[in-house]
Every structure is written in structure tokens, then in C-alpha cells.
N, CA, C and O atoms as a GROMACS GRO file, in nm:
protein
  500
    1MET      N    1   1.806   0.238  -1.516
    1MET     CA    2   1.610   0.226  -1.443
    1MET      C    3   1.575   0.357  -1.348
    1MET      O    4   1.660   0.382  -1.263
    2ASP      N    5   1.524   0.394  -1.350
    2ASP     CA    6   1.417   0.528  -1.308
    2ASP      C    7   1.330   0.465  -1.141
    2ASP      O    8   1.251   0.374  -1.117
    3PHE      N    9   1.405   0.576  -1.050
    3PHE     CA   10   1.374   0.540  -0.886
    3PHE      C   11   1.297   0.683  -0.847
    3PHE      O   12   1.372   0.757  -0.783
    4PRO      N   13   1.210   0.721  -0.863
    4PRO     CA   14   1.123   0.886  -0.872
    4PRO      C   15   1.211   0.889  -0.722
    4PRO      O   16   1.241   0.788  -0.658
    5GLU      N   17   1.251   1.058  -0.678
    5GLU     CA   18   1.230   1.099  -0.588
    5GLU      C   19   1.139   1.118  -0.440
    5GLU      O   20   1.166   1.107  -0.320
    6HIS      N   21   1.016   1.152  -0.520
    6HIS     CA   22   0.892   1.159  -0.432
    6HIS      C   23   0.849   1.032  -0.401
    6HIS      O   24   0.730   1.017  -0.377
    7LEU      N   25   0.893   0.978  -0.399
    7LEU     CA   26   0.878   0.806  -0.334
    7LEU      C   27   0.960   0.701  -0.218
    7LEU      O   28   1.083   0.700  -0.214
    8LEU      N   29   0.906   0.644  -0.158
    8LEU     CA   30   0.960   0.580  -0.049
    8LEU      C   31   1.001   0.408  -0.137
    8LEU      O   32   0.961   0.348  -0.237
    9TYR      N   33   1.097   0.386  -0.031
    9TYR     CA   34   1.114   0.213  -0.119
    9TYR      C   35   1.148   0.102   0.022
    9TYR      O   36   1.176   0.112   0.142
   10THR      N   37   1.126   0.006  -0.071
   10THR     CA   38   1.169  -0.132   0.056
   10THR      C   39   1.267  -0.226   0.005
   10THR      O   40   1.294  -0.209  -0.114
   11LYS      N   41   1.310  -0.293   0.046
   11LYS     CA   42   1.405  -0.403   0.018
   11LYS      C   43   1.368  -0.492  -0.045
   11LYS      O   44   1.449  -0.579  -0.079
   12GLU      N   45   1.226  -0.499  -0.082
   12GLU     CA   46   1.160  -0.563  -0.148
   12GLU      C   47   1.135  -0.560  -0.265
   12GLU      O   48   1.106  -0.653  -0.340
   13HIS      N   49   1.145  -0.447  -0.285
   13HIS     CA   50   1.130  -0.376  -0.363
   13HIS      C   51   0.984  -0.312  -0.426
   13HIS      O   52   0.979  -0.294  -0.547
   14GLU      N   53   0.899  -0.287  -0.367
   14GLU     CA   54   0.812  -0.158  -0.353
   14GLU      C   55   0.847  -0.083  -0.332
   14GLU      O   56   0.943  -0.044  -0.265
   15TRP      N   57   0.738  -0.022  -0.413
   15TRP     CA   58   0.714   0.175  -0.320
   15TRP      C   59   0.606   0.193  -0.318
   15TRP      O   60   0.508   0.128  -0.356
   16ILE      N   61   0.624   0.330  -0.251
   16ILE     CA   62   0.524   0.360  -0.153
   16ILE      C   63   0.502   0.555  -0.178
   16ILE      O   64   0.596   0.635  -0.175
   17ASN      N   65   0.358   0.592  -0.202
   17ASN     CA   66   0.356   0.758  -0.249
   17ASN      C   67   0.230   0.768  -0.166
   17ASN      O   68   0.110   0.749  -0.186
   18VAL      N   69   0.304   0.803  -0.066
   18VAL     CA   70   0.223   0.878   0.090
   18VAL      C   71   0.138   1.020   0.041
   18VAL      O   72   0.219   1.112   0.025
   19GLU      N   73   0.023   1.053   0.018
   19GLU     CA   74  -0.038   1.112   0.046
   19GLU      C   75  -0.109   1.122   0.172
   19GLU      O   76  -0.172   1.021   0.202
   20GLY      N   77  -0.113   1.249   0.276
   20GLY     CA   78  -0.185   1.204   0.349
   20GLY      C   79  -0.171   1.110   0.476
   20GLY      O   80  -0.079   1.087   0.554
   21ASP      N   81  -0.320   1.060   0.463
   21ASP     CA   82  -0.332   0.903   0.534
   21ASP      C   83  -0.287   0.778   0.404
   21ASP      O   84  -0.215   0.678   0.412
   22THR      N   85  -0.361   0.836   0.295
   22THR     CA   86  -0.329   0.728   0.180
   22THR      C   87  -0.218   0.682   0.097
   22THR      O   88  -0.153   0.781   0.064
   23ALA      N   89  -0.157   0.552   0.038
   23ALA     CA   90  -0.041   0.524   0.007
   23ALA      C   91  -0.056   0.463  -0.106
   23ALA      O   92  -0.122   0.359  -0.098
   24THR      N   93  -0.025   0.488  -0.194
   24THR     CA   94  -0.028   0.394  -0.303
   24THR      C   95   0.096   0.401  -0.365
   24THR      O   96   0.179   0.483  -0.406
   25ILE      N   97   0.063   0.228  -0.348
   25ILE     CA   98   0.168   0.081  -0.335
   25ILE      C   99   0.213  -0.019  -0.515
   25ILE      O  100   0.138  -0.088  -0.585
   26GLY      N  101   0.324   0.006  -0.531
   26GLY     CA  102   0.330  -0.128  -0.683
   26GLY      C  103   0.502  -0.122  -0.597
   26GLY      O  104   0.561  -0.081  -0.497
   27ILE      N  105   0.521  -0.205  -0.742
   27ILE     CA  106   0.669  -0.270  -0.706
   27ILE      C  107   0.774  -0.132  -0.836
   27ILE      O  108   0.743  -0.042  -0.913
   28THR      N  109   0.881  -0.188  -0.794
   28THR     CA  110   1.012  -0.071  -0.847
   28THR      C  111   1.052  -0.121  -1.014
   28THR      O  112   1.055  -0.237  -1.054
   29ASP      N  113   1.077  -0.015  -1.082
   29ASP     CA  114   1.114  -0.030  -1.199
   29ASP      C  115   1.218  -0.136  -1.243
   29ASP      O  116   1.249  -0.146  -1.361
   30PHE      N  117   1.283  -0.232  -1.126
   30PHE     CA  118   1.418  -0.245  -1.091
   30PHE      C  119   1.351  -0.430  -1.082
   30PHE      O  120   1.399  -0.530  -1.133
   31ALA      N  121   1.226  -0.414  -0.997
   31ALA     CA  122   1.148  -0.583  -0.985
   31ALA      C  123   1.095  -0.592  -1.128
   31ALA      O  124   1.123  -0.692  -1.194
   32GLN      N  125   1.028  -0.504  -1.174
   32GLN     CA  126   0.956  -0.500  -1.280
   32GLN      C  127   1.097  -0.562  -1.352
   32GLN      O  128   1.119  -0.679  -1.321
   33GLY      N  129   1.146  -0.531  -1.396
   33GLY     CA  130   1.245  -0.574  -1.501
   33GLY      C  131   1.339  -0.701  -1.457
   33GLY      O  132   1.406  -0.772  -1.533
   34GLU      N  133   1.330  -0.708  -1.341
   34GLU     CA  134   1.406  -0.830  -1.284
   34GLU      C  135   1.320  -0.982  -1.271
   34GLU      O  136   1.360  -1.098  -1.263
   35LEU      N  137   1.177  -0.918  -1.274
   35LEU     CA  138   1.073  -1.047  -1.285
   35LEU      C  139   1.039  -1.067  -1.466
   35LEU      O  140   1.007  -1.178  -1.506
   36GLY      N  141   1.049  -0.971  -1.547
   36GLY     CA  142   1.015  -0.951  -1.712
   36GLY      C  143   0.856  -0.955  -1.724
   36GLY      O  144   0.774  -0.915  -1.642
   37ASP      N  145   0.821  -1.044  -1.909
   37ASP     CA  146   0.674  -1.039  -1.882
   37ASP      C  147   0.576  -1.047  -1.772
   37ASP      O  148   0.531  -1.161  -1.766
   38ILE      N  149   0.520  -0.959  -1.673
   38ILE     CA  150   0.409  -0.976  -1.598
   38ILE      C  151   0.301  -1.007  -1.655
   38ILE      O  152   0.271  -0.937  -1.752
   39VAL      N  153   0.195  -1.134  -1.610
   39VAL     CA  154   0.117  -1.183  -1.687
   39VAL      C  155  -0.038  -1.155  -1.612
   39VAL      O  156  -0.148  -1.116  -1.651
   40PHE      N  157   0.024  -1.198  -1.484
   40PHE     CA  158  -0.077  -1.156  -1.350
   40PHE      C  159  -0.098  -1.145  -1.264
   40PHE      O  160  -0.132  -1.254  -1.218
   41VAL      N  161  -0.102  -1.045  -1.171
   41VAL     CA  162  -0.136  -0.941  -1.068
   41VAL      C  163  -0.221  -1.001  -0.979
   41VAL      O  164  -0.340  -0.984  -1.005
   42GLU      N  165  -0.186  -1.090  -0.843
   42GLU     CA  166  -0.356  -1.076  -0.723
   42GLU      C  167  -0.315  -1.042  -0.601
   42GLU      O  168  -0.203  -1.049  -0.550
   43VAL      N  169  -0.450  -0.992  -0.546
   43VAL     CA  170  -0.443  -0.930  -0.420
   43VAL      C  171  -0.554  -0.998  -0.345
   43VAL      O  172  -0.673  -0.966  -0.342
   44ASP      N  173  -0.503  -1.080  -0.296
   44ASP     CA  174  -0.630  -1.103  -0.173
   44ASP      C  175  -0.717  -1.007  -0.117
   44ASP      O  176  -0.694  -0.936  -0.019
   45PRO      N  177  -0.860  -1.012  -0.214
   45PRO     CA  178  -0.953  -0.940  -0.120
   45PRO      C  179  -1.054  -0.931   0.004
   45PRO      O  180  -1.123  -0.843   0.055
   46LYS      N  181  -1.019  -1.118   0.036
   46LYS     CA  182  -1.021  -1.112   0.146
   46LYS      C  183  -1.001  -1.040   0.304
   46LYS      O  184  -1.069  -1.012   0.402
   47ARG      N  185  -0.841  -1.027   0.252
   47ARG     CA  186  -0.779  -0.998   0.388
   47ARG      C  187  -0.738  -0.738   0.358
   47ARG      O  188  -0.670  -0.650   0.304
   48THR      N  189  -0.834  -0.768   0.434
   48THR     CA  190  -0.812  -0.601   0.398
   48THR      C  191  -0.746  -0.503   0.503
   48THR      O  192  -0.748  -0.380   0.516
   49THR      N  193  -0.697  -0.591   0.560
   49THR     CA  194  -0.600  -0.494   0.672
   49THR      C  195  -0.467  -0.567   0.764
   49THR      O  196  -0.493  -0.645   0.856
   50LEU      N  197  -0.333  -0.534   0.730
   50LEU     CA  198  -0.253  -0.577   0.699
   50LEU      C  199  -0.153  -0.539   0.835
   50LEU      O  200  -0.186  -0.443   0.904
   51ASP      N  201  -0.041  -0.610   0.865
   51ASP     CA  202   0.051  -0.570   0.900
   51ASP      C  203   0.175  -0.541   0.817
   51ASP      O  204   0.208  -0.607   0.718
   52LYS      N  205   0.261  -0.406   0.880
   52LYS     CA  206   0.380  -0.431   0.806
   52LYS      C  207   0.446  -0.574   0.772
   52LYS      O  208   0.434  -0.680   0.833
   53ASP      N  209   0.516  -0.546   0.659
   53ASP     CA  210   0.537  -0.698   0.579
   53ASP      C  211   0.509  -0.787   0.561
   53ASP      O  212   0.573  -0.883   0.518
   54GLU      N  213   0.375  -0.775   0.597
   54GLU     CA  214   0.260  -0.892   0.558
   54GLU      C  215   0.272  -0.887   0.397
   54GLU      O  216   0.318  -0.795   0.329
   55VAL      N  217   0.205  -1.046   0.344
   55VAL     CA  218   0.190  -1.048   0.226
   55VAL      C  219   0.075  -1.034   0.184
   55VAL      O  220  -0.029  -1.082   0.228
   56PHE      N  221   0.104  -0.916   0.033
   56PHE     CA  222  -0.098  -0.884   0.089
   56PHE      C  223  -0.111  -0.951  -0.076
   56PHE      O  224  -0.217  -0.914  -0.128
   57GLY      N  225  -0.023  -1.045  -0.171
   57GLY     CA  226  -0.085  -1.069  -0.299
   57GLY      C  227   0.095  -1.143  -0.371
   57GLY      O  228   0.217  -1.135  -0.358
   58THR      N  229   0.005  -1.198  -0.434
   58THR     CA  230   0.178  -1.226  -0.607
   58THR      C  231   0.123  -1.122  -0.691
   58THR      O  232   0.025  -1.047  -0.700
   59ILE      N  233   0.273  -1.164  -0.769
   59ILE     CA  234   0.303  -1.127  -0.882
   59ILE      C  235   0.315  -1.243  -0.988
   59ILE      O  236   0.379  -1.337  -0.943
   60GLU      N  237   0.280  -1.257  -1.087
   60GLU     CA  238   0.280  -1.381  -1.153
   60GLU      C  239   0.390  -1.286  -1.295
   60GLU      O  240   0.379  -1.165  -1.319
   61ALA      N  241   0.472  -1.368  -1.358
   61ALA     CA  242   0.572  -1.333  -1.420
   61ALA      C  243   0.586  -1.499  -1.518
   61ALA      O  244   0.549  -1.612  -1.487
   62VAL      N  245   0.666  -1.438  -1.657
   62VAL     CA  246   0.697  -1.563  -1.769
   62VAL      C  247   0.762  -1.654  -1.691
   62VAL      O  248   0.758  -1.763  -1.748
   63LYS      N  249   0.814  -1.659  -1.595
   63LYS     CA  250   0.884  -1.754  -1.571
   63LYS      C  251   0.895  -1.748  -1.409
   63LYS      O  252   0.946  -1.849  -1.361
   64THR      N  253   0.858  -1.650  -1.318
   64THR     CA  254   0.809  -1.709  -1.179
   64THR      C  255   0.697  -1.667  -1.098
   64THR      O  256   0.606  -1.650  -1.179
   65VAL      N  257   0.643  -1.633  -0.953
   65VAL     CA  258   0.612  -1.570  -0.883
   65VAL      C  259   0.615  -1.567  -0.789
   65VAL      O  260   0.608  -1.664  -0.713
   66SER      N  261   0.632  -1.431  -0.756
   66SER     CA  262   0.670  -1.366  -0.621
   66SER      C  263   0.562  -1.343  -0.512
   66SER      O  264   0.453  -1.378  -0.558
   67ASP      N  265   0.553  -1.312  -0.425
   67ASP     CA  266   0.477  -1.260  -0.294
   67ASP      C  267   0.535  -1.078  -0.286
   67ASP      O  268   0.642  -1.017  -0.286
   68LEU      N  269   0.392  -1.048  -0.278
   68LEU     CA  270   0.426  -0.864  -0.249
   68LEU      C  271   0.368  -0.806  -0.128
   68LEU      O  272   0.263  -0.803  -0.065
   69PHE      N  273   0.498  -0.758  -0.127
   69PHE     CA  274   0.492  -0.732   0.106
   69PHE      C  275   0.432  -0.652   0.090
   69PHE      O  276   0.405  -0.629  -0.028
   70LEU      N  277   0.382  -0.576   0.178
   70LEU     CA  278   0.331  -0.444   0.260
   70LEU      C  279   0.429  -0.360   0.375
   70LEU      O  280   0.460  -0.381   0.492
   71PRO      N  281   0.471  -0.220   0.245
   71PRO     CA  282   0.507  -0.136   0.352
   71PRO      C  283   0.551  -0.104   0.434
   71PRO      O  284   0.665  -0.089   0.476
   72VAL      N  285   0.395  -0.085   0.482
   72VAL     CA  286   0.384  -0.034   0.619
   72VAL      C  287   0.231  -0.062   0.674
   72VAL      O  288   0.175  -0.086   0.568
   73THR      N  289   0.142  -0.071   0.763
   73THR     CA  290   0.063  -0.131   0.895
   73THR      C  291  -0.052  -0.054   0.768
   73THR      O  292  -0.039   0.068   0.766
   74GLY      N  293  -0.134  -0.096   0.690
   74GLY     CA  294  -0.255  -0.030   0.701
   74GLY      C  295  -0.417  -0.125   0.658
   74GLY      O  296  -0.453  -0.239   0.687
   75SER      N  297  -0.474  -0.026   0.586
   75SER     CA  298  -0.646  -0.126   0.566
   75SER      C  299  -0.619  -0.076   0.407
   75SER      O  300  -0.604   0.032   0.351
   76ILE      N  301  -0.624  -0.227   0.363
   76ILE     CA  302  -0.679  -0.173   0.171
   76ILE      C  303  -0.771  -0.135   0.150
   76ILE      O  304  -0.873  -0.190   0.192
   77LEU      N  305  -0.771  -0.011   0.067
   77LEU     CA  306  -0.850   0.078   0.033
   77LEU      C  307  -0.916   0.014  -0.149
   77LEU      O  308  -1.030  -0.027  -0.170
   78GLU      N  309  -0.832   0.021  -0.227
   78GLU     CA  310  -0.855  -0.071  -0.336
   78GLU      C  311  -0.744  -0.082  -0.370
   78GLU      O  312  -0.647  -0.029  -0.317
   79VAL      N  313  -0.748  -0.195  -0.522
   79VAL     CA  314  -0.629  -0.275  -0.562
   79VAL      C  315  -0.718  -0.243  -0.700
   79VAL      O  316  -0.838  -0.248  -0.726
   80ASN      N  317  -0.563  -0.196  -0.794
   80ASN     CA  318  -0.588  -0.160  -0.936
   80ASN      C  319  -0.651  -0.228  -1.032
   80ASN      O  320  -0.600  -0.325  -1.090
   81PRO      N  321  -0.837  -0.153  -1.071
   81PRO     CA  322  -0.855  -0.254  -1.139
   81PRO      C  323  -0.853  -0.275  -1.320
   81PRO      O  324  -0.942  -0.296  -1.403
   82LEU      N  325  -0.706  -0.258  -1.327
   82LEU     CA  326  -0.635  -0.241  -1.492
   82LEU      C  327  -0.526  -0.319  -1.489
   82LEU      O  328  -0.430  -0.322  -1.566
   83LEU      N  329  -0.560  -0.411  -1.349
   83LEU     CA  330  -0.430  -0.480  -1.397
   83LEU      C  331  -0.499  -0.621  -1.452
   83LEU      O  332  -0.447  -0.698  -1.532
   84GLN      N  333  -0.595  -0.630  -1.404
   84GLN     CA  334  -0.716  -0.726  -1.427
   84GLN      C  335  -0.700  -0.799  -1.523
   84GLN      O  336  -0.683  -0.921  -1.525
   85ASN      N  337  -0.708  -0.688  -1.646
   85ASN     CA  338  -0.738  -0.742  -1.802
   85ASN      C  339  -0.583  -0.686  -1.884
   85ASN      O  340  -0.530  -0.744  -1.978
   86GLU      N  341  -0.527  -0.542  -1.808
   86GLU     CA  342  -0.395  -0.525  -1.839
   86GLU      C  343  -0.263  -0.532  -1.734
   86GLU      O  344  -0.205  -0.435  -1.684
   87PRO      N  345  -0.228  -0.690  -1.713
   87PRO     CA  346  -0.120  -0.668  -1.604
   87PRO      C  347   0.004  -0.616  -1.677
   87PRO      O  348   0.081  -0.537  -1.624
   88GLU      N  349   0.015  -0.653  -1.770
   88GLU     CA  350   0.139  -0.558  -1.826
   88GLU      C  351   0.165  -0.420  -1.773
   88GLU      O  352   0.274  -0.363  -1.765
   89LEU      N  353   0.091  -0.392  -1.752
   89LEU     CA  354   0.070  -0.203  -1.723
   89LEU      C  355   0.226  -0.185  -1.641
   89LEU      O  356   0.321  -0.115  -1.677
   90VAL      N  357   0.213  -0.300  -1.485
   90VAL     CA  358   0.355  -0.281  -1.453
   90VAL      C  359   0.458  -0.297  -1.503
   90VAL      O  360   0.554  -0.224  -1.482
   91ASN      N  361   0.457  -0.390  -1.575
   91ASN     CA  362   0.589  -0.342  -1.652
   91ASN      C  363   0.614  -0.233  -1.736
   91ASN      O  364   0.714  -0.166  -1.712
   92GLN      N  365   0.534  -0.200  -1.839
   92GLN     CA  366   0.517  -0.083  -1.909
   92GLN      C  367   0.515   0.103  -1.790
   92GLN      O  368   0.601   0.188  -1.806
   93VAL      N  369   0.428   0.114  -1.712
   93VAL     CA  370   0.368   0.184  -1.633
   93VAL      C  371   0.451   0.175  -1.440
   93VAL      O  372   0.445   0.249  -1.341
   94PRO      N  373   0.487   0.105  -1.456
   94PRO     CA  374   0.500   0.076  -1.299
   94PRO      C  375   0.492   0.217  -1.194
   94PRO      O  376   0.440   0.219  -1.082
   95TYR      N  377   0.544   0.308  -1.248
   95TYR     CA  378   0.474   0.427  -1.106
   95TYR      C  379   0.394   0.547  -1.131
   95TYR      O  380   0.387   0.662  -1.089
   96GLY      N  381   0.320   0.448  -1.244
   96GLY     CA  382   0.177   0.510  -1.315
   96GLY      C  383   0.089   0.438  -1.312
   96GLY      O  384   0.069   0.399  -1.197
   97GLU      N  385  -0.010   0.380  -1.416
   97GLU     CA  386  -0.159   0.363  -1.449
   97GLU      C  387  -0.049   0.188  -1.412
   97GLU      O  388  -0.102   0.119  -1.499
   98GLY      N  389   0.067   0.081  -1.336
   98GLY     CA  390   0.088   0.040  -1.297
   98GLY      C  391   0.066   0.015  -1.141
   98GLY      O  392   0.094  -0.081  -1.069
   99TRP      N  393   0.010   0.126  -1.120
   99TRP     CA  394   0.027   0.037  -0.894
   99TRP      C  395  -0.030  -0.066  -0.863
   99TRP      O  396  -0.106  -0.126  -0.940
  100ILE      N  397  -0.017  -0.082  -0.809
  100ILE     CA  398  -0.080  -0.265  -0.711
  100ILE      C  399  -0.180  -0.228  -0.612
  100ILE      O  400  -0.261  -0.320  -0.599
  101ILE      N  401  -0.202  -0.136  -0.542
  101ILE     CA  402  -0.324  -0.090  -0.446
  101ILE      C  403  -0.293   0.056  -0.342
  101ILE      O  404  -0.191   0.112  -0.301
  102LYS      N  405  -0.388   0.070  -0.334
  102LYS     CA  406  -0.370   0.186  -0.208
  102LYS      C  407  -0.438   0.145  -0.097
  102LYS      O  408  -0.543   0.082  -0.080
  103LEU      N  409  -0.349   0.196  -0.020
  103LEU     CA  410  -0.408   0.176   0.165
  103LEU      C  411  -0.427   0.252   0.287
  103LEU      O  412  -0.363   0.349   0.327
  104LYS      N  413  -0.491   0.212   0.322
  104LYS     CA  414  -0.510   0.361   0.475
  104LYS      C  415  -0.412   0.331   0.560
  104LYS      O  416  -0.410   0.218   0.608
  105ILE      N  417  -0.318   0.420   0.593
  105ILE     CA  418  -0.185   0.376   0.610
  105ILE      C  419  -0.268   0.411   0.838
  105ILE      O  420  -0.360   0.475   0.889
  106GLU      N  421  -0.155   0.318   0.885
  106GLU     CA  422  -0.221   0.260   1.039
  106GLU      C  423  -0.098   0.361   1.119
  106GLU      O  424  -0.102   0.457   1.196
  107ASN      N  425  -0.031   0.310   1.078
  107ASN     CA  426   0.090   0.396   1.132
  107ASN      C  427   0.223   0.440   1.077
  107ASN      O  428   0.320   0.367   1.056
  108LYS      N  429   0.211   0.612   1.048
  108LYS     CA  430   0.298   0.644   0.990
  108LYS      C  431   0.390   0.652   1.058
  108LYS      O  432   0.461   0.738   1.006
  109GLU      N  433   0.436   0.617   1.144
  109GLU     CA  434   0.603   0.604   1.267
  109GLU      C  435   0.675   0.512   1.144
  109GLU      O  436   0.797   0.505   1.132
  110GLU      N  437   0.558   0.428   1.033
  110GLU     CA  438   0.708   0.269   1.038
  110GLU      C  439   0.742   0.360   0.877
  110GLU      O  440   0.804   0.290   0.798
  111LEU      N  441   0.713   0.481   0.833
  111LEU     CA  442   0.737   0.549   0.710
  111LEU      C  443   0.890   0.505   0.704
  111LEU      O  444   0.939   0.416   0.635
  112SER      N  445   0.982   0.629   0.834
  112SER     CA  446   1.077   0.652   0.813
  112SER      C  447   1.184   0.497   0.819
  112SER      O  448   1.304   0.515   0.799
  113GLN      N  449   1.128   0.340   0.850
  113GLN     CA  450   1.229   0.214   0.882
  113GLN      C  451   1.232   0.224   0.708
  113GLN      O  452   1.328   0.157   0.669
  114LEU      N  453   1.172   0.275   0.612
  114LEU     CA  454   1.201   0.252   0.476
  114LEU      C  455   1.289   0.403   0.390
  114LEU      O  456   1.308   0.515   0.436
  115MET      N  457   1.322   0.351   0.272
  115MET     CA  458   1.445   0.408   0.141
  115MET      C  459   1.367   0.519   0.130
  115MET      O  460   1.248   0.534   0.157
  116ASP      N  461   1.477   0.621   0.075
  116ASP     CA  462   1.427   0.688  -0.024
  116ASP      C  463   1.520   0.650  -0.146
  116ASP      O  464   1.596   0.553  -0.148
  117ALA      N  465   1.506   0.725  -0.228
  117ALA     CA  466   1.521   0.664  -0.394
  117ALA      C  467   1.695   0.696  -0.413
  117ALA      O  468   1.774   0.637  -0.487
  118ALA      N  469   1.713   0.777  -0.345
  118ALA     CA  470   1.952   0.731  -0.327
  118ALA      C  471   1.997   0.594  -0.270
  118ALA      O  472   2.081   0.505  -0.285
  119ALA      N  473   1.890   0.629  -0.195
  119ALA     CA  474   1.910   0.434  -0.081
  119ALA      C  475   1.896   0.326  -0.127
  119ALA      O  476   1.972   0.229  -0.128
  120TYR      N  477   1.749   0.346  -0.186
  120TYR     CA  478   1.708   0.294  -0.361
  120TYR      C  479   1.848   0.198  -0.412
  120TYR      O  480   1.917   0.098  -0.390
  121ALA      N  481   1.823   0.326  -0.506
  121ALA     CA  482   1.900   0.310  -0.597
  121ALA      C  483   2.134   0.246  -0.571
  121ALA      O  484   2.210   0.187  -0.647
  122LYS      N  485   2.148   0.288  -0.466
  122LYS     CA  486   2.284   0.204  -0.411
  122LYS      C  487   2.222   0.055  -0.390
  122LYS      O  488   2.276  -0.051  -0.423
  123MET      N  489   2.133   0.069  -0.346
  123MET     CA  490   2.107  -0.057  -0.260
  123MET      C  491   2.083  -0.168  -0.398
  123MET      O  492   2.078  -0.289  -0.377
  124VAL      N  493   2.071  -0.117  -0.521
  124VAL     CA  494   1.990  -0.231  -0.619
  124VAL      C  495   2.129  -0.228  -0.683
  124VAL      O  496   2.175  -0.320  -0.752
  125GLY      N  497   2.206  -0.082  -0.644
  125GLY     CA  498   2.364  -0.100  -0.747
  125GLY      C  499   2.327  -0.083  -0.928
  125GLY      O  500   2.418  -0.091  -1.011
   0.00000   0.00000   0.00000
């Protein structure tokens, strides 16, 4: 499994890539593998500002539906438009074109509560 060193991770299996005040968020390689073939990704566009750990959407696989949790408080700037027609990108390139949202970070102090790649790898075994 792949856990890029430059990302931060949550216990709910989301990853976050921080660039200034903007974060790109998706699910980890481990998570997509556990879910199986992803057939639908939904983000609620009506709720743009959310608190850390709030549900920002769902991801549907052939066998299950899972909630997506926000790693940090922020405002959704963009939802990946590619996922509407190609949700399988989350399986194929979870750290690339399979990203789910871009977020304006409201509280950078919350980043210190996330795991680095080594801690996440240890958690998932």
C-alpha cells in the first residue's frame, strides 16, 4: 500500500494535502482497497462550511456506502468534477485525479491532530 510522506492522514482514512490555506482531500489507498469498486461519490454542495469531523459526503462502493469526514474545519472550494462520470478514479489514483474536494482551511491548528504517513501505516498495520 502507498502512503505518500507529504500528506497527513485521519483515523477515518482520509488524506489531506496542505498548500498554504488550501487543502486537497481524498480517501487513502487502504480505504479504497477496503471499499472495493467505487461506483458513486457524493458531496453535499449546499453545505459549504463545515467543522472538523463533520460528514461532508458519502462514497458508494458495490458492497457498501461510507461517510466522508472532514479532517479540519473549513469551506469547500471545489468538488472534483471528474468523479461525477468517473468515480473509479478514487480506486485507480486515490492520491491523484481521485481527490474528492478542495477546502479553504479555517483552523490550521487542527492539522497537528492528524497523523503523518508512518503513524497512519502503523495504524492500518
